[in-house]
TIKOL-305419 format. One record per residue: residue number from 1; chain; residue in three letters; x, y, z of N, C-alpha, C in turn. Coordinates in nm, 2 decimals. Example, Ala and Ser with C-alpha at 12.3 -4.5 7.8 and 13.67 -1.06 7.14 Angstrom:
2
1  A  ALA  1.32  -0.57  0.78  1.23  -0.45  0.78  1.32  -0.33  0.78
2  A  SER  1.28  -0.22  0.71  1.37  -0.11  0.71  1.29  0.00  0.79
***
This chain:
137
1  A  MET  -1.24  0.05  1.13  -1.20  0.15  1.23  -1.20  0.28  1.17
2  A  MET  -1.27  0.38  1.22  -1.27  0.51  1.17  -1.15  0.59  1.23
3  A  SER  -1.12  0.70  1.16  -1.01  0.78  1.21  -1.03  0.92  1.18
4  A  GLU  -0.99  1.01  1.27  -1.00  1.15  1.24  -0.89  1.20  1.14
5  A  GLU  -0.80  1.11  1.11  -0.69  1.14  1.03  -0.72  1.13  0.88
6  A  TRP  -0.80  1.03  0.84  -0.83  1.01  0.70  -0.98  1.03  0.67
7  A  LYS  -1.01  1.08  0.55  -1.15  1.08  0.50  -1.17  0.96  0.41
8  A  ALA  -1.30  0.92  0.39  -1.33  0.80  0.32  -1.26  0.79  0.18
9  A  ASN  -1.26  0.90  0.11  -1.20  0.90  -0.03  -1.05  0.92  -0.04
10  A  ASP  -0.99  0.94  0.08  -0.84  0.96  0.08  -0.77  0.83  0.03
11  A  LEU  -0.68  0.85  -0.06  -0.61  0.73  -0.12  -0.47  0.71  -0.06
12  A  VAL  -0.43  0.58  -0.06  -0.29  0.55  -0.03  -0.24  0.47  -0.15
13  A  TYR  -0.11  0.48  -0.18  -0.05  0.42  -0.30  0.02  0.30  -0.26
14  A  ARG  0.01  0.19  -0.34  0.09  0.07  -0.32  0.17  0.04  -0.44
15  A  GLN  0.30  0.01  -0.42  0.39  -0.03  -0.52  0.37  -0.18  -0.54
16  A  VAL  0.36  -0.22  -0.67  0.34  -0.36  -0.70  0.45  -0.42  -0.77
17  A  HIS  0.51  -0.53  -0.72  0.63  -0.59  -0.78  0.58  -0.66  -0.91
18  A  PRO  0.66  -0.65  -1.02  0.62  -0.71  -1.15  0.57  -0.85  -1.14
19  A  SER  0.62  -0.93  -1.05  0.57  -1.07  -1.04  0.43  -1.08  -0.98
20  A  HIS  0.38  -0.97  -0.92  0.25  -0.97  -0.86  0.15  -0.89  -0.94
21  A  ALA  0.19  -0.86  -1.07  0.10  -0.79  -1.16  0.10  -0.86  -1.30
22  A  PRO  0.06  -0.99  -1.30  0.06  -1.05  -1.43  -0.04  -0.98  -1.52
23  A  ASP  0.00  -0.96  -1.65  -0.09  -0.89  -1.74  -0.12  -0.75  -1.70
24  A  GLY  -0.04  -0.69  -1.61  -0.06  -0.55  -1.57  -0.17  -0.53  -1.47
25  A  VAL  -0.22  -0.64  -1.41  -0.32  -0.63  -1.31  -0.27  -0.69  -1.18
26  A  PRO  -0.28  -0.61  -1.07  -0.22  -0.66  -0.94  -0.30  -0.78  -0.88
27  A  SER  -0.23  -0.88  -0.84  -0.29  -1.00  -0.77  -0.31  -0.97  -0.63
28  A  SER  -0.38  -1.06  -0.55  -0.39  -1.04  -0.41  -0.26  -1.04  -0.34
29  A  GLN  -0.16  -1.11  -0.39  -0.03  -1.11  -0.33  0.03  -0.97  -0.31
30  A  ALA  0.00  -0.88  -0.40  0.05  -0.74  -0.40  0.00  -0.67  -0.27
31  A  PHE  -0.11  -0.72  -0.22  -0.18  -0.65  -0.10  -0.18  -0.74  0.02
32  A  ASN  -0.10  -0.84  0.02  -0.09  -0.93  0.13  0.05  -0.93  0.20
33  A  PRO  0.06  -0.89  0.32  0.19  -0.88  0.38  0.26  -1.01  0.39
34  A  THR  0.39  -1.01  0.37  0.47  -1.14  0.38  0.51  -1.15  0.53
35  A  PRO  0.57  -1.27  0.56  0.61  -1.28  0.70  0.72  -1.18  0.74
36  A  LYS  0.80  -1.13  0.65  0.90  -1.03  0.69  0.84  -0.89  0.72
37  A  ASP  0.71  -0.87  0.67  0.64  -0.75  0.69  0.58  -0.74  0.83
38  A  GLU  0.58  -0.85  0.90  0.52  -0.86  1.04  0.37  -0.81  1.04
39  A  GLY  0.30  -0.85  0.94  0.16  -0.82  0.93  0.12  -0.68  0.89
40  A  LYS  0.22  -0.60  0.84  0.20  -0.47  0.80  0.24  -0.44  0.65
41  A  LEU  0.15  -0.38  0.58  0.17  -0.35  0.44  0.21  -0.21  0.42
42  A  SER  0.32  -0.18  0.35  0.36  -0.04  0.33  0.29  0.02  0.21
43  A  VAL  0.24  0.15  0.24  0.17  0.23  0.14  0.22  0.37  0.16
44  A  ASP  0.18  0.46  0.07  0.21  0.60  0.08  0.09  0.68  0.07
45  A  ASP  0.08  0.78  0.15  -0.03  0.88  0.16  -0.04  0.97  0.04
46  A  SER  -0.14  0.96  -0.04  -0.15  1.04  -0.16  -0.16  1.19  -0.13
47  A  ARG  -0.19  1.23  0.00  -0.19  1.37  0.03  -0.05  1.43  0.05
48  A  ARG  0.05  1.34  0.05  0.18  1.38  0.08  0.28  1.36  -0.04
49  A  VAL  0.23  1.27  -0.14  0.32  1.24  -0.25  0.23  1.20  -0.37
50  A  THR  0.28  1.22  -0.49  0.21  1.18  -0.61  0.23  1.03  -0.64
51  A  ALA  0.15  0.98  -0.72  0.17  0.84  -0.76  0.31  0.82  -0.82
52  A  GLU  0.35  0.91  -0.91  0.48  0.90  -0.97  0.59  0.92  -0.87
53  A  GLY  0.57  1.01  -0.78  0.67  1.03  -0.67  0.69  0.91  -0.58
54  A  SER  0.58  0.85  -0.55  0.58  0.72  -0.47  0.66  0.62  -0.54
55  A  TRP  0.63  0.60  -0.67  0.71  0.50  -0.75  0.86  0.54  -0.76
56  A  THR  0.89  0.66  -0.78  1.03  0.71  -0.79  1.10  0.68  -0.67
57  A  HIS  1.04  0.71  -0.55  1.11  0.69  -0.42  1.14  0.54  -0.41
58  A  PHE  1.04  0.45  -0.43  1.04  0.31  -0.42  1.15  0.25  -0.51
59  A  THR  1.16  0.29  -0.63  1.25  0.23  -0.73  1.39  0.29  -0.73
60  A  LYS  1.39  0.42  -0.73  1.52  0.49  -0.74  1.59  0.51  -0.61
61  A  ASN  1.52  0.55  -0.50  1.58  0.58  -0.37  1.60  0.45  -0.30
62  A  LEU  1.51  0.36  -0.30  1.52  0.23  -0.22  1.57  0.11  -0.31
63  A  GLY  1.57  0.13  -0.44  1.62  0.02  -0.53  1.54  -0.10  -0.55
64  A  PHE  1.41  -0.09  -0.52  1.32  -0.20  -0.54  1.25  -0.20  -0.68
65  A  GLN  1.19  -0.31  -0.72  1.12  -0.31  -0.85  0.97  -0.28  -0.83
66  A  SER  0.91  -0.21  -0.92  0.77  -0.19  -0.92  0.71  -0.18  -1.06
67  A  ALA  0.60  -0.26  -1.09  0.54  -0.25  -1.22  0.45  -0.12  -1.23
68  A  GLY  0.42  -0.06  -1.11  0.34  0.06  -1.12  0.28  0.09  -0.98
69  A  THR  0.21  0.20  -0.97  0.15  0.24  -0.85  0.00  0.23  -0.86
70  A  TRP  -0.06  0.15  -0.77  -0.20  0.14  -0.76  -0.25  0.20  -0.63
71  A  ALA  -0.38  0.24  -0.62  -0.43  0.31  -0.51  -0.56  0.24  -0.45
72  A  ILE  -0.57  0.25  -0.32  -0.69  0.21  -0.25  -0.73  0.32  -0.15
73  A  SER  -0.86  0.33  -0.13  -0.91  0.44  -0.04  -0.92  0.39  0.10
74  A  PHE  -0.92  0.49  0.19  -0.94  0.46  0.33  -1.07  0.38  0.35
75  A  GLU  -1.17  0.42  0.28  -1.30  0.35  0.29  -1.29  0.21  0.25
76  A  GLU  -1.21  0.18  0.15  -1.20  0.04  0.10  -1.11  -0.04  0.20
77  A  ILE  -1.02  0.02  0.26  -0.94  -0.05  0.37  -1.03  -0.08  0.49
78  A  THR  -1.11  0.01  0.53  -1.19  -0.01  0.65  -1.30  -0.11  0.61
79  A  ALA  -1.35  -0.11  0.49  -1.46  -0.20  0.45  -1.41  -0.35  0.44
80  A  ALA  -1.28  -0.36  0.43  -1.22  -0.50  0.42  -1.24  -0.57  0.56
81  A  GLY  -1.24  -0.49  0.66  -1.26  -0.55  0.80  -1.13  -0.58  0.87
82  A  ASP  -1.12  -0.53  0.99  -1.01  -0.56  1.08  -0.88  -0.51  1.03
83  A  LEU  -0.88  -0.42  0.94  -0.75  -0.35  0.89  -0.74  -0.21  0.95
84  A  VAL  -0.62  -0.17  0.99  -0.60  -0.04  1.04  -0.50  0.03  0.96
85  A  LEU  -0.53  0.15  0.92  -0.43  0.24  0.85  -0.37  0.33  0.95
86  A  ARG  -0.23  0.33  0.95  -0.16  0.42  1.04  -0.05  0.50  0.97
87  A  LYS  -0.03  0.62  1.01  0.09  0.69  0.96  0.22  0.63  1.01
88  A  ASN  0.32  0.62  0.93  0.45  0.57  0.97  0.56  0.63  0.90
89  A  PRO  0.58  0.77  0.91  0.68  0.84  0.84  0.82  0.78  0.87
90  A  ILE  0.90  0.77  0.76  1.04  0.72  0.78  1.13  0.84  0.77
91  A  GLU  1.20  0.85  0.88  1.30  0.96  0.89  1.43  0.90  0.94
92  A  ASP  1.53  0.89  0.84  1.66  0.83  0.87  1.76  0.93  0.84
93  A  SER  1.81  1.01  0.93  1.90  1.12  0.90  2.03  1.08  0.84
94  A  GLU  2.07  0.95  0.87  2.20  0.91  0.81  2.19  0.87  0.66
95  A  GLU  2.07  0.82  0.62  2.05  0.79  0.48  1.93  0.86  0.44
96  A  GLY  1.95  0.99  0.40  1.84  1.08  0.37  1.75  1.03  0.25
97  A  LEU  1.81  0.96  0.16  1.73  0.91  0.04  1.62  0.81  0.08
98  A  LYS  1.64  0.75  0.20  1.53  0.66  0.25  1.42  0.73  0.32
99  A  ASN  1.44  0.86  0.35  1.33  0.93  0.41  1.20  0.93  0.33
100  A  ASN  1.09  0.91  0.40  0.96  0.91  0.33  0.85  0.95  0.43
101  A  PRO  0.83  1.09  0.43  0.72  1.14  0.52  0.58  1.09  0.48
102  A  ALA  0.56  1.04  0.37  0.43  0.99  0.32  0.40  0.84  0.36
103  A  HIS  0.50  0.78  0.42  0.49  0.63  0.45  0.38  0.61  0.55
104  A  CYS  0.30  0.50  0.52  0.20  0.46  0.61  0.20  0.30  0.61
105  A  LEU  0.13  0.25  0.70  0.11  0.10  0.71  -0.03  0.06  0.72
106  A  ILE  -0.07  -0.04  0.65  -0.20  -0.11  0.67  -0.17  -0.23  0.75
107  A  ASP  -0.22  -0.23  0.88  -0.19  -0.33  0.97  -0.30  -0.44  0.96
108  A  PHE  -0.25  -0.56  0.93  -0.33  -0.68  0.92  -0.34  -0.76  1.05
109  A  ASN  -0.27  -0.72  1.15  -0.25  -0.80  1.27  -0.38  -0.84  1.35
110  A  LYS  -0.49  -0.77  1.32  -0.62  -0.80  1.39  -0.69  -0.91  1.31
111  A  VAL  -0.64  -0.94  1.19  -0.71  -1.05  1.11  -0.67  -1.18  1.17
112  A  THR  -0.77  -1.27  1.19  -0.75  -1.39  1.28  -0.68  -1.51  1.21
113  A  SER  -0.69  -1.52  1.07  -0.63  -1.63  1.01  -0.57  -1.59  0.87
114  A  LYS  -0.49  -1.68  0.82  -0.43  -1.66  0.69  -0.54  -1.65  0.58
115  A  GLY  -0.64  -1.74  0.59  -0.75  -1.73  0.49  -0.82  -1.60  0.49
116  A  HIS  -0.85  -1.55  0.61  -0.91  -1.42  0.62  -0.82  -1.31  0.57
117  A  GLN  -0.69  -1.32  0.60  -0.60  -1.22  0.55  -0.60  -1.22  0.40
118  A  LYS  -0.60  -1.34  0.34  -0.60  -1.35  0.19  -0.73  -1.28  0.13
119  A  LYS  -0.84  -1.30  0.20  -0.97  -1.24  0.16  -0.96  -1.09  0.16
120  A  ARG  -0.90  -1.03  0.27  -0.88  -0.89  0.28  -0.79  -0.84  0.16
121  A  ALA  -0.68  -0.91  0.14  -0.59  -0.88  0.03  -0.66  -0.88  -0.11
122  A  GLN  -0.74  -0.98  -0.13  -0.82  -0.99  -0.25  -0.91  -0.87  -0.27
123  A  HIS  -0.98  -0.83  -0.16  -1.07  -0.72  -0.16  -0.99  -0.59  -0.20
124  A  LEU  -0.87  -0.57  -0.14  -0.79  -0.45  -0.18  -0.75  -0.46  -0.32
125  A  ALA  -0.70  -0.58  -0.37  -0.66  -0.59  -0.51  -0.77  -0.56  -0.61
126  A  ILE  -0.89  -0.61  -0.58  -1.00  -0.59  -0.67  -1.03  -0.44  -0.68
127  A  ARG  -1.03  -0.37  -0.56  -1.06  -0.23  -0.56  -0.95  -0.15  -0.64
128  A  ALA  -0.83  -0.18  -0.61  -0.72  -0.11  -0.68  -0.72  -0.14  -0.83
129  A  SER  -0.75  -0.26  -0.87  -0.76  -0.29  -1.01  -0.87  -0.22  -1.08
130  A  ALA  -0.99  -0.21  -1.01  -1.10  -0.13  -1.07  -1.07  0.01  -1.08
131  A  ARG  -0.99  0.07  -0.99  -0.95  0.21  -1.00  -0.85  0.23  -1.11
132  A  GLY  -0.77  0.13  -1.14  -0.67  0.14  -1.25  -0.53  0.19  -1.19
133  A  CYS  -0.43  0.15  -1.27  -0.29  0.19  -1.23  -0.29  0.35  -1.23
134  A  GLN  -0.23  0.40  -1.12  -0.22  0.55  -1.11  -0.09  0.60  -1.17
135  A  PHE  0.01  0.52  -1.18  0.13  0.55  -1.25  0.20  0.43  -1.29
136  A  MET  0.24  0.42  -1.42  0.31  0.31  -1.48  0.43  0.37  -1.55
137  A  PRO  0.55  0.32  -1.52  0.67  0.37  -1.59  0.68  0.34  -1.74
***
């Protein structure tokens, strides 16, 4: 799906839990939404935040663990098939530290099966691994 919002080489950042990056390489699990994600994978728009800034927000402001920040391009997302990238800024006035104007979602809900979803996640993990970690603490 093409978009007037993103160009082919625009990157989004994904935080990878340490258990999903054995030997410092992200597995497909890092790019596969879990049931609690309702088919949507959280990423940050590199045009709005740096790789380090994305990691800092995720770990310091939200309190989650991350082995590092990996990136995938809009072109790689669309090439995976049936994935849609959408802006999803988080603005929570009561808890300002949770605000994230760079937040986006990769929507997997058009993917028809768990097997196809895993293949899309593998595609994204391979591309992110080839690009290399963009920020590692």
